[in-house]
N, C-alpha and C positions, 0 to 999 in steps of 0.2 A: 766530363771525361772520366772521372773516378767511377761514376755510376755505370758508364759504358764498359769500363774495364771489369767491374764487379760482375755485370751481367755476362760478359764474355767468359769470365772464369767459371761462373756457375754453369753456363752452357757447355763449356769444354769438359768440365767434370761430369756433367750429366750424360753428355754424348759418349764419352769414353766408357762410362759405366754401362750404359745400354749396349754399346757396341761390343764391349769386352765379354759380355755374358754369352755363353754358348747355348743357353736356353732362350728361345725367342719370347721373352716376356712382353706383355702388352698391358696398357692401363686398364683399370676396372671400368666397365661400362654399366651405367644404370639406364635401363630402358623404360620409356613411358609409352603406353599404348592407349588406344581409344578408351578403354575401360578406366584409365587413370584420369585423362583430361576431358573426357565426355564431349568430344567435338568430332571434326572430320578426320579421315584416315591420313590424308596427305598433308604434309607440312612443307612450306616453301622458303621461309627466311626467318632469321633469328637476330635479335639484338638485345641490349641490356641498358637500363637507365642508370643514372648516377647513384641511385639508392641500392642498386643490385638486383632489381626485379627484372625477370626475363619476359620478353614479348616474342611471340611466334606467329608468323603468318600461316593461317590454316584454311582448309577448304570451307569451313563454316564461319570464319571471321578472324578476329585477333584474340589470341590466347595470352593470358597473363598468368605468370607463375612466380610465387615468392619463396619457393622451397617447401611449402606445406600445402598451399591451396591453389587450385586452378580456377580461373574464371574466364569465360568466353564473352567477348564483346562483338556483337554482330554489327555489320554495316546495314544501313537502311535498305540497301538492295539485296541483302542476304547473300552476296557473292563471295567468291574466294578472295582472301587477302594474299596477294602474290609477293609483296615486298613490304618491308618494315624498316624505318630509319628514325632515329631519335636526334632531334636538333639540339643546338646549344641551349635553347630556352626550355628544354624538357618536353616539348611537344612530340607526340609519337605519330609520325607520318606513315600513312599506309597507302598502298596502291592496289587497285582491283580492275575489273573489266569496265572501261569507260567511267571510272570513278576513282577519285583520289581526294585525300584530305588529311585531317589529323585528329587525334584524340587528345583531350586535355582534362585535367582533374578539376572537379568542382569543390565546393566547401565540404562536401561529405567524403572527399578523397575517392570519389568514383569517377571513372572515365566517361567523358561525354564527347561524342563525335561531331566534328565540324567539316562539312564537305567544301572542297575548293573547286569542284567541277563547274558549278554555276558562276564562279568568279572569272572564268575564262571568257574573254570577249572576242567576238569575230572569229570563232573557231568552230568547225563542224567535226564532231567526233565520229570516227569510223573504225570500229573494231580495235580501238586503242586500249590495250591492256598494259597496265603499268608493271613492268618486270623489275625495274631497278630504281632506287631512290638514293641520291647522294647530295653533297653540297659542293658548290663551286662558285667562287667569286662572290661570296656572301649571300648566295641564293640556294634554295632547295630545288634540285632538279629531279623531275619525274620522267622516266624513259619508257616509251613503248616501242614496238618494232617499226613505227613510221613517224613518231613525233617526239618532241621534247617539250616539257612544260616547266616554267621557271616561276618560283614563288619567292618574293622578296620580303615577306612578312605582312604585306598589305594587298598587293595585287598579284594576279596570275597571268602569265603570258604563255601562249601555246604556239609552236611553229611546226610546220611540216618540213622534214629533212629531205635533202635531195637523195641521199643514200639511206639505207635501212639499218639503223643501229641495232646490233644484237644485244648489247649490254653497255653498262657503264661501270668502271671501277677506278678508284682513286689510289694513287701512290704518292705520298707526300702532298704537294699542292697541285699536282697535275691529275686531271681526270682523263682517262683513256676510254675509247669506245671501239669495240670490234664491230665491223660492218658485215651484214649478211652477204656472203659470197664476195667480200671485199677485203681490204686491208685493215690495219690498225690506225685509228684516228685519235686526235686529242681534241678536247673541248676547249675552244677559245671563246673570247667574249663575242666574237662575230659568228660563232657557229663551229662546226666540226672541220678540222683540218687534217689532211692525210699525213701520217707519220712513217709507217712501214708498209711496204707492199706485202701482199699475201704470200707470194712465193718465197719471200725471205724467212717466213715463219712456218716452213714445211707445208705450205698450201693448206693450212688448217686454221680453224677459228681459235683466237685467243679467248679463253674463258675466265682468266684471272691474271692479275698482276700484283706482285709482292715486292717489298724492298729487298735488295741484294747488294750488300756493301754500299757503294755509291751509285749503283745502277738499279735496274728493275728486272726482276725475274718474271718472264712472260710464259705462262703455261697454256699450251694449246690442247685442243680436245683429242687429237689423234697424232700430233707431230712431236710430242714431248715438250721439253722446256728450253727456253732461250733467255740469255742474259743480254739486256740492252743497256749499254754503258758508253757514254761519250760518243754517241752516234754509231757505235759498232754493235753487231749482233753475233753472239757466240753461243754455240750449242751447250746446254747444261745436261751433263750425263749423270745418271743415277743407277743404282743397283737394280732398279725395277722398271727401266724404260720400256721393256717389252710388255710388261703387264699394264702399264699406264696407257700405252698405245692400244693395247687390245681391249681394255675395259672402258676407255673413253673418259677423260678427265672432264668434270662438270663444274666443280667448285674448288676453291683453295683459300686458305687463310694462314697467316704466320702467327705463331705463338710469341709470347713476350720474351722467351729465351731463344728466339730465332730458329724455331723448328717449323718446317713447312708441312702443313696438314692438307692433304690433297684428297678430295672426294671424287669418286668415279660414278659412272652410271650403272655399273653392273658388278663391281667387286669391292664395294665398301671404301675404306679410308686407309691412306698410307701416310706415315709420318717419316719425313726425310730431313736430314740435316743439310747444311749448306754445301757439303762436299758430295752430296748425292747418296749418302749411306742410309739404308733403311733402318730406322729406329724401332718401329713397330707397325703393325697393321691390324685393322679390325674389319671383320666381315661376318657374314652369317655362319661361317665355320667357327667363329669364336663366340662373341656375345652380342653382335649387332642384329637387330630385328630384320633389317632389310638392306640390300646391297646398293640401292639407288639413293645417292646423296643429292638432295635438292638445295640444301643450304648449309653453311658452316659459319661458326662464330666462336672466337676466343674471348672468354669472359675476363673480368677484372682480376680473377684469381689464377689466370693462365690455364684454365680448363676449357675443354672444347665441347661445344654443342652442335649436334647434327640434326638438321631437318630432313626426315626420310620420306620416301614414297609411302611408307607405312610406319608411322610413329615418330618418336623423338628419342635421341640418344644423348646422354650426358657422359662424356669421356673424361675420366679423372687423370688428365695428363700431368698435372702438377701435384703428384702424390708420392708419398714414400712407399706406397704399396702398388706393385705390379703383379700380374699373375700369368701363369701359363697353363693352358688346357689343350691337350692334343686334339686337333680337329676330327681326325678320322679313327682314332684308336682309344679305347677305354683302358687306361693303365691301372685302374683299381685304386685302392687305398694306399697312399704313399706313406712310407715309414722313415725314409732317409733320403738325403740328397747330397751328391758330391758334384761341385761345379769346378771344372778346369777351364783353361783359357780357350781351348778349341773343341772341348767335348764335355759332356756331363753324364752322370749316372743317377738313376732314380730307382730306389728299392721299394717295391710295392708288393701287395699280396698276389699280384699276377706274375712276379718275377723281377729280374734286374733289367732295366732298360738303359740303353746307351743312346744319347742324343748327339748327333753330329750333323752339321749342315741343316739344322732346324728339324730334323726327322728323327723320331724315336723308333728304335728297333730293339727287340728282345735279344739279350746276349744268349747265344745258342747253349742249351743245356741248363740254363738257369731259369726255366719256367717254374711256376709254383711260387710259394712264399719266400720273399727275400726280406730279411729283417733289418740289415744295416749295410751301408757301404761307406768306406772311409779310407783315408790315406795315412799310412804310418811309414814314415821314412820314405823309401823309394817305391813302396808297394801300395797298390790299391787292393783292399781286402773286402770281401763280401760275405756276410753271414747269411746263410741260406738254409732252407728246410733240409737240403741234402747234405749240408756240411759247410765248411769254410773254403772259399775259393780266392785265388789270386787272379786279379783281372788285368789284362793288357789289351787295350782296344776292345775288340769283340771276342777275345779269347778268354776262357776261364779255365784255371788249373786248380784241381783239388789239392788242398794242403792238409785238410783234416776231415775225416769222414764221420765225426761225431755229429749226429743229426740235430737240427734245430739250433743253429748258432744265432742267438738272439741279441747279444750285446758284447762289447769288448771295451776294456778300460786299461790304460797304462798304469801300472803300479810299481812301487819301489819295494823290493824284497832283498834283504841281506845286502843292501848297498848297490843293487843292480836294478835295471829297468826290465820289466816283463810286461807282456800283454796277458791280462786275465779275462777269460771269455766265459759267458754264461750260455748254457744250452738247455735242451729239453731234459737232460739227465745229469751231466757232469759239469764240473768246472775245469776248463782247459787252460794250460799255461803255455805261452809262447816265449822263446828267447830270441834275442837279436844276435845274428852272427857278425863277425868283424866286417863283412862286406856290406852290412846294413840291411840284410834280408832277415825278416822274421820267419822262424820255423816253429812248427808244432813241437813242443817238448813232451808233454804228457797230460793225461787226465788225472786230477787230484782225487785221492781216496778220501773216504769219510764224509762225503757230502753228495747226495743225489737228489737235487731239487731243480725245478724249472726257474731259472734266474733271468729276470728281465732288465734289471739295473744293477750297477756296481758302483760303490764309492768307497774311498779309503780315508779314514780320519787321521788327524795328526798323531794320535797314539799308536798308529799301525794296525788298528782294527779294520777289518774289511766288512762292509755292510752290503747286503744284497737284498733286492726286492723279488719276492716270488711273483711269478706271472699272474697268479690268481689271488693269493691271500698271504698276508703276513710278511715279516721281515726276519732276517737272520744276521747275526754278527759272529765272526770267527777270526781265527788267525791261521796262517799257513806255517807248518813246522819248518825248522831250519833247513832240513834236507829237501824242501820244496816238493814233497811227495804226497802229503796228506793235509787235510783240514783238521784243526783242533780247536778246543774251547768254543764249541758251537753254542750260541744262545739264540733262542727262538722268541720272537715278539709277535704274538697273535692279537694283541689288543693295544689300541691307542685311544685313550680317553674312553668314551662310551661306545666306541666302534670295535666290534670283535670280528676276527676272521675277515677283515676288509682288504680291499685292493689299495693298499697304502702307496703313497708316492715317496720317493727317496731322491734327494738331491744335495748339492753342496753349495753353500753361500759363503764366499770369502774364506774358504778353507774349513768351514764348519758344516758338519753333517746335519741336515734338517729333514724332518718327516712331516707328512700331512695325512690326516684321515678324511680330508674333504671339507672339514669344518674348522679345524684348529691346526696350527703349526706346532711342532715339537722339535726338540733338539737333544743331543746326547750330552749329559753332564758327567765328565770323567771323574770328578771329585767324589761324586756319590755313586758312580757307575749305574746311572739310571737315565731313563728318557723322561724329560720334563717339558711342560708347555713353554714355548718360546714367547714369553710375555710381550716383549717390545714389538716383535713382528705381528703378533695377534692384535695388539692395540692399533698399530699404525696401518696395517693392511686388513682391517676388519671387513672390508667389502669383498675381499678375494676369497670366494667360496668355490668348492669343487675343483681346486687346482690338482691336476693329475700329472703335470709335467713342468719342470723348471730347467732351463738351460742357460748357460753363460753366454752373454753377447760380447761385450768388450769392457775392459776396465771394471768398474763396479756396477755395470748394468746387467740385468738378468731378465729373461723372458719367463713369466709365469703364465701357463696356458691352462684354461678351463675348457669346457665343452662349448662355451658361447663366446669367449673373448680371450684375447692375448694381451697381457699387460707388460709393458716395459718398465721395470722397477729399478730405481737407483738404490743400491744396498751399501750403506756405509756401516760403520761400527754402531750397531743397534739403532740405526736411523734408516728408515725405509720410506721412499716416496715414489708414487706412481708418476712416471714421466709421460707415458703415452699409452693409449688404449687402441686396440684394433678389434672392433666387433666383427664376428664372423658373418653377420648379416650382410656385410660387404660382398661376400661371395655367394650371391643369391643362387640357390639351387645346388650348391656344392655341400652335401652332407658331410659332417665331420665326426659326430659322435664324441667319444672320449679317447680317440686315438690320434688326435692332432698333436703334432710335436713341432718344435722349432729347432732348426739347425743353423748354427752360426758359421760363416765362412770368413776366416781371418784374412785371407788374401784380398777380398773385395770389401770387407766390412759390412757385408749384407747378411741378413738372416733369411732363412727359407722356411716358410710355414708349410708343413705337409698336410695336404687336403685329400679329399676323395676325388680321384681322377684329375688332380691338378696340383700345382705348386705355386705358392705366392712368394714373391721376393719383397722383403721389407728393408729399406735403408733407414738406419737409425740416425743418420746425419741429416738433419733438416736444412743444413746450409745448401743442400742440393736443390732445394725448392725455390721457386720464384717467390719473393716476398712482396706482396702487394702493399702499397702505402695507404690503401683505403682500409679503414677500420669500420666494419659494418655496424650500423646502429640498429637498435630495437625501437620500433614505434607502434603506436596504436592505430590500426588502419580503420577500425570501425567500432562504434558503440551502439549496441542494439538494446533497447528497453522493451519490456513486455509486461502485460498485465496477465497474471495467472488466472484471474477471475473471468475476464472477458475475452482473452486471447489476442487482444490488440497489440500490435508490434509497431515500434517507431525507431527509425535509425537517426542518430544524432551526429552532428559534426563534432570533430574533436577540437575543443577550444581550451584556453587556459582555465576558464571557469565554466564548468558544465552544470546546468541545473536540470534535474530530472523530476518529472511530474510524480506526485505521490502514488497515483494509481498505476504507474509503470515502473514499479520498484524492483522488478527482476531485471538485472543488468548483466549483459554479456559483452566482454571485451575481446576483440579480435586483434591479434598482434602480428607484426611482420618482422622477420629476421632472415633476410635473404642470403643465407650462407648454405652452400650446396655440398661442400666437401668436408664438413665437420659432423661426424656421426656420434660424438661423445659428449657434446655439451648438454647441460641440464637446465631446467627452467624452474623458477620458484616465484610465488606470488605472495603479496601481503596487502591487506586492506586495513589501513589505519583508521580507527574509528569503530571497527568491528572486532579486530584482533591484532595483537602485536607480534604474532607468530608467523614465520614464513611457512608457506605450504608448497610442497613439491607439486609440479605440474607435468604434463606430458608434452611431446613435441608438436602437438596440434596447435599450440599457441592460442588457445581459447580458454577464457576463464569466465565462469558464470556465477553470479551471486543472486540468490533467490530471496524475494520478499524482504528487502532491506528496510529497516525502520528509518524514519526521516532523520536527517542530521547531515553533518559534514564528514566527508571521507577523503582519504588519499590512497589511490590505487598505485601499487608499485609492482614492477616485474623485473626480474634479472635473468640474464643468460650467463652461466658460469661453468667453470670446470674445476679440477682439483686445485689449481693454483691461483685463479683470479676470476674476477667478474668481467666478462667479455663485453656486455652491453646491458643497459638498464633504461627504464622509462618510468616516469612519475606523472600522475595525473590527478589533481584534486577535483572533486565534484560534490554536489550537494543534492540530496533527495529532499524535495520540498515537503513542507507540512501538508497533510491532507486538509481539505476545507473544514472538516469536522474537528480539527485540532488547531485552527487559527485562533488569534487572540480574541476576536469578537465572539467566536464560537465558545471559547473558554469562559468569557464573561457571562454569556448567556447560560452556559452550563452551571456557573456559580449561582446565578439568580434562580434558575430552575431548581438547583440543589437545595437552596435555602427554603424555597417554597415546598419542595418535596420533604425537606426535613421537618418543617412545621406540620405538614399534612401527616407525615409519618408519626410525629409525636402525638397528634390527636388520635390517629388510628391506633397507635400503641396504647394510649390511655384507655380508649374504648375497648380495645382488645383485652387489656389487663383487667378492666372492670368486669367485662363479660366472663373472662376466665375465672375471676374470683367468685362471681355469682354461680358460675357453672360448677366450680369446685365445691361451694357450700351445698348446692343442690345435690351434687353427687355424693357428698358426705352424708347428707340426710337420707338419701335413698339407700346408701350403703349401710347406714346404721339401722334403717328399717329392715333392710334385707337380712342383716345380721341377726336382728331380733327374731324375724320369721324363721331363719335357719335354726336358731337356738330352740325355738318352740317346736319346730319339726323334729329336731334331735331328741327333745324331751319326749314327744309323742312316740317317736321310734323306740326310744329306750323303754318307755312304759310298755309299748307293744311287745318288744322283745322280752321284757320281764314277764308279761302275762303269758306269752307263748312258752317261755321257759317253765313257768309255774304249771302251765297246762301239761307240758311234756312230763314234768316231774310227777304231777298227779296221775297222769295216764300210766306212767311207769308203776306207780304205787298200785293203781287199780289193776294193772296187768299182774302184778305180784299177788294181789288179793285173789284175783280170778284163778291164778295158777294154784294158790293155796286152797281155794274152794274146790277146785277140781280134784286136788289131792285128797281133801277132806271127804268129798263125795265118794271117791273111790274107796276110802277107808270105811265109810258108812255102808256102802254096797257090800263090801267084803264082810262087814260085821253082820249085815242083814242075812247074808247067805249062811254065815255060821250059826246064827240063831235059828234059822229055818232048819238047818241040819239037826240042831239040838232038839228042836220041836219034834222032828220026826223020830228022833231017838227016844223021846219020852222021858228025858231026865227032868224037864221042867214042865209045870202045868201049862196047858195050852192057853189058858186065859191070860196068865202073866206074860207069856211070850207074844201073844197077839197084841197086847197093849204096848209091849216094847217095840214091836215091828211098826205099829201105827206111828209111834213117835219118830222112829227112824225114817219112815217114808215121808213124814212131814218135813224132815230136815234135808232130805235129798232133793237137789235141783237137777233137772234133766241135763244130759250132755249137750244137747243142742243149744239150750239157753246159755250154758257156760261158754261154749265155743263162740256163740254170737257175740257175747259180751267181750270175750278175749279178742276176737277179730276187730271189733270196733275200736277198742283201745289200742290194739297193735297198729292199726292203720294210722291213728293219730301220731303215735310215737314214731313210726317208721315211714311217714309221709306217703300214705296211700299204697303201701306195699302190695296188699292183696288186689287192689283195683288195677294197679299197673301190671301185676303178674297175670291177672286174668285177661287183660286187654292184649297182652303180647302172646300169651299161651292160652287160648280159650278152651282147649280140650282138657285142662286140669280139673280134677274132681275136688270136692270139698276136703276129702281126706288128703289129697295131694297138697292143697293149700295149707292144711294144718301141719303136715310134715315139713313143708318149706319154711313155715314160721318158726318151727322148732330148730331147723338147720340154721336159719338166720341168727337165732339166739345162741348158736354155737354150742348146743347142748350135746352131751355125750350120748352114745348109741343106747346104752342101758337106760338112761333117763327117758329117752324118747320112747323106748319100748314100754316102760312102765306107764308113761302118760297116755300112750295110745293103746295100752293094754294088748300089746302084741309081743311076739318073741323077737329076739335079736336077729334071727334069720329073716323074720318079717320086715325088720328095719332095713336089712341089706337088700331085700327084694324091692322095697319101696325106693331105695336109692337107685337101684338099677333102672326101674321104670322111669324115674325122673330124668336120669341121664339121657335116656333115649328120647324123651319128649323135648329135652333142651338141646339135643344134638351135641352133647359134650363128648370129647375124646377121652381116652384112658388117662392121658396126662393131665387133664383139667380137673381141678378140685371142685366137687359139687358144693361143699360148704362155702368155699371162697366165692363161688359164683353167686350164692344166695346172699352172702354178706355184702357184696359189691353191687347187687342188683338195685336199679332205680327205675 
């Protein structure tokens, strides 16, 4: 009784919250297409086992889904699986065309199919397609359009019915069956018995029956709903009777909080409470892939699964997060939301929208950018690109024409309350009249910046955030006309000129540069890092917006996630995370913001072309008593050398072959509505450290050495470990490391050691002999080298002596030449004296004979000089003659004197020519050597080789 009362309270609260919202919010839908599950397009029925794994009847067979991995199990006939049902013993019963049976898990945790068709005795199948499976009177019942089959766990019995059953559905202990073109029957032990005539149910087929207080709610395809209670039939009226009749009801299921989920053939799904009020609906105008609902199922967590004519839908009915996206209108990026009892306003970059009767319409005149919409006292005010407007229904009245009204904050100045507004240019001040109406007072002087956020600290300082970069702090002077004491902050930490965020936590002004939180320290009049917040909220990066929810709860919003943080005195703890991946396809960028509604206790997340409603009170949700476990579904071992793969059964003690030492663990954690849990792994025996994993729930260890290990995995969040699994296993020793092999290795090692010792001895001996021989050879070579050096030195000494003697000889020759010249001159003088007659001819002739005997010919002198010169100057004349063959003997002599670097006058004397003759000889040689005017002839001769 207490549980029923609790469920009723939760339902009542949930229903009133959904019903009271003027915005038609609906649950988030996650769609699965063929590309996700890799099977047939159509899906027919859905169920869930005790572990939480989902099973879907598909055109290609039975689909299995654990939240991460899909697996298709085909029937031997490869036919469609129309119906799925899980018995109390865990068997998964399936029905197909002229085929039915069950899947059961083997030792490897794999599903194996067992057919029951051949167990039917004395029955001839004729187009019997199993559309429904249920249990009745301790038996499993399979229904086709012309037959019923009963399985008691051992035998199967088939009967042909007198009427044609359209379906089977169970309410409580009673199984009902709608007959084709007939009435509603119940399944008794003796067969089908008529219960209600067709005309009493709107002359339409009953497609579903659900509990309704102490009776049964019967939903027909075209005639609406009827309540059957105590033998009476009453019409069940809803807000959408016309739509249900128009779009044909096909399936229905009741959630655990007593909400009726009705699937149609052509317009999706409707959620209706017991009083017939529409809570939400999903179709292709929202997030449903297809409007034809072929199967519905409410899982253990009170969320809804839909088998569609095209794909599968998971509808998060039991969630704190609902969303609204207009089906036919793109409202743009939402900046603010105001929700009233019978209407709502949305401020976006397309203008201000008013939603009434579930229809959004632009408020006339407020097209273009709308920055905020809020309620102050008795007024609804909208900050717009054109100015500030007072809103009443669909009417907008301009109260300030200062363009670009981006934000508004109530502040206390001089003991009175004012509204301070940031715009594209000025700060505006509004005061409250006695009637409670806010009026524009003035624009404040002394400050002209684009202000996006405003906060006031306890010291009376006003902090504002620039639209693009930096922060400002100032005060408003007592006459409320100007801004004074303006301080500019263009740097927070390492970030300069950044788009900083500004917010207030428990009365304290806080800033963020996207990486670090800062706060204002009034004692030092400086901005300092907020150490406790940075330490405790280290994971919160890129925060661009923070808003108060209720009490000490605050929303921290980044571009990827919203965090609900409990903020106490320097104690911060993340209570809840909302990843924006929930809103698939709704881009958010860095403009997402959270708006808290005090009246409903809900928060509204502003998205692109949509708004999400987030209820922070989790007591609104259905609390499942089932705590999902984590288990290892498969162990796969592999050899990286051969590529061999082997799948092992999961046992308490698992032994793995040494050659298959690459081990992959596949895990299951069938939770579908938790987007924030984390996974970590540890392999004791390899490492004592936890390693973070991803949500694929697979962990692979490569080439493990032999030994004992314990594999551990945990699912956890910020507060606790949600599930864990531990599995010990052993990698066996390879054959080459067995004890017998080791003994053999020792014996072989001893023998090898002895052999090595002998080899080493022989090697050392040979090495010594080789060293001795090398030393002898080296000594002999050294002696030969020394002898060669002595010979070379002697040769060099002889050559040096030869060069020295040659030089001396050259000097003698030169002296002889000079002496010869002197004798010649003396001879000429004597001859002249002889002609003059001063001396006797006889005496002079005798003297001339002696002189002639002493004179050597010029040719002999130059030949002797040339020979000695060649020795000294390394074949100078020979080389010169080879390179310049047109040189004369006189040229060669002249070149030799130039190489000796003799002065011009000396050359003239030696050659017995004038100085001009020497210059002429130089000129001729320059031409023969092709020397330019800049080149020195003497240097050329000295350097010639």
